[in-house]
C-alpha positions as CSV (number, residue, x, y, z in Angstrom):
1,M,6.9,-29.9,-53.9
2,V,5.3,-26.6,-53.1
3,V,7.1,-23.4,-53.8
4,V,6.3,-20.5,-51.5
5,S,7.3,-17.0,-52.4
6,S,9.3,-15.0,-50.0
7,K,6.5,-12.5,-49.4
8,S,4.1,-15.3,-48.5
9,Q,6.7,-16.9,-46.2
10,D,7.2,-13.5,-44.5
11,K,3.4,-13.2,-43.9
12,Q,3.2,-16.7,-42.5
13,T,6.2,-16.1,-40.1
14,T,4.6,-12.8,-39.0
15,M,1.3,-14.4,-38.3
16,K,2.9,-17.2,-36.3
17,L,4.7,-14.6,-34.3
18,I,1.6,-12.6,-33.6
19,I,-0.4,-15.7,-32.6
20,T,2.4,-16.8,-30.3
21,L,2.6,-13.4,-28.6
22,L,-1.2,-13.2,-28.2
23,S,-1.3,-16.7,-26.7
24,S,1.5,-15.8,-24.3
25,M,-0.3,-12.7,-23.2
26,L,-3.5,-14.6,-22.7
27,F,-1.8,-17.3,-20.6
28,L,-0.1,-14.7,-18.4
29,G,-3.4,-12.9,-17.8
30,F,-5.0,-16.1,-16.6
31,A,-2.0,-17.0,-14.5
32,Q,-2.2,-13.6,-12.7
33,A,-5.9,-13.9,-12.2
34,E,-5.4,-17.3,-10.5
35,E,-2.6,-15.9,-8.3
36,G,-4.9,-13.1,-7.2
37,K,-7.6,-15.7,-6.2
38,K,-5.3,-17.7,-4.1
39,G,-4.3,-14.6,-2.1
40,K,-0.9,-13.5,-1.1
41,A,1.4,-15.4,1.2
42,K,1.4,-14.0,4.8
43,P,4.0,-11.3,5.1
44,E,6.4,-11.2,8.0
45,K,5.4,-9.2,11.1
46,A,7.0,-5.9,9.9
47,D,5.6,-6.3,6.4
48,E,2.2,-7.2,7.8
49,A,2.1,-4.0,9.7
50,K,2.8,-2.0,6.5
51,A,0.3,-3.9,4.5
52,E,-2.4,-3.2,7.1
53,K,-1.3,0.4,7.7
54,K,-0.2,-0.1,11.2
55,I,2.7,1.3,13.1
56,S,4.5,-1.2,15.3
57,K,6.0,-0.1,18.7
58,E,9.4,-0.9,17.3
59,D,9.0,1.4,14.3
60,F,7.5,4.1,16.5
61,L,10.4,4.1,18.9
62,K,12.9,4.2,16.0
63,K,11.6,7.7,15.2
64,A,11.3,8.9,18.8
65,K,14.0,11.2,20.1
66,D,13.7,9.9,23.7
67,A,13.0,6.2,23.9
68,E,11.4,6.4,27.4
69,K,9.1,9.2,26.5
70,G,8.3,7.5,23.2
71,A,7.3,4.3,25.0
72,K,5.0,6.2,27.3
73,Q,3.4,8.0,24.5
74,F,3.0,4.8,22.5
75,A,1.3,3.1,25.5
76,K,-1.2,6.0,25.8
77,M,-2.0,5.9,22.1
78,D,-2.3,2.1,21.8
79,K,-5.8,1.9,23.2
80,N,-6.3,-1.8,22.6
81,S,-2.7,-2.7,23.7
82,D,-2.1,-4.9,20.7
83,G,1.4,-3.4,20.1
84,F,0.4,-1.5,17.0
85,L,-1.1,1.9,16.2
86,T,-3.9,1.7,13.7
87,G,-5.8,4.4,11.9
88,D,-8.3,5.0,14.7
89,E,-5.6,5.3,17.3
90,L,-3.6,7.7,15.1
91,K,-6.5,10.2,14.7
92,K,-5.9,13.5,16.4
93,P,-8.1,13.9,19.5
94,E,-11.0,16.2,19.1
95,H,-10.6,19.6,20.8
96,K,-12.1,19.8,24.2
97,K,-15.5,21.6,24.2
98,D,-14.5,23.5,27.3
99,K,-11.9,25.6,25.5
100,P,-13.3,28.7,23.9
101,A,-12.6,29.2,20.2
102,K,-9.8,31.6,19.4
103,P,-11.2,35.0,18.6
104,E,-10.4,36.1,15.0
105,K,-8.1,39.1,14.7
106,E,-9.8,42.1,13.5
107,A,-8.4,44.0,10.6
108,P,-6.9,47.3,11.6
109,K,-9.4,50.2,11.0
110,Q,-8.2,53.0,8.8
């Protein structure tokens, strides 16, 4: 029979615990990497719009004060008529070149 001192036994227990924790962390890291390779499941339509940074007509109309005006505005903005507003469609239109630039106010002379 082998007699093990309490200090030696504590060290063994600590080492086993550390090895177990490190192994678990390593396993979880591999599991997450594999999940990332597989890709995410396709989100629902509303979630898909958020994931792709699109605004659906439904979401747009929720924030509109007047639904009829909002629908007309959405139709104008939705250039490809896909039912979503994307980054390109949300960009502010460039100012017309016909308009003269606003003159800067001159500081009052003293």
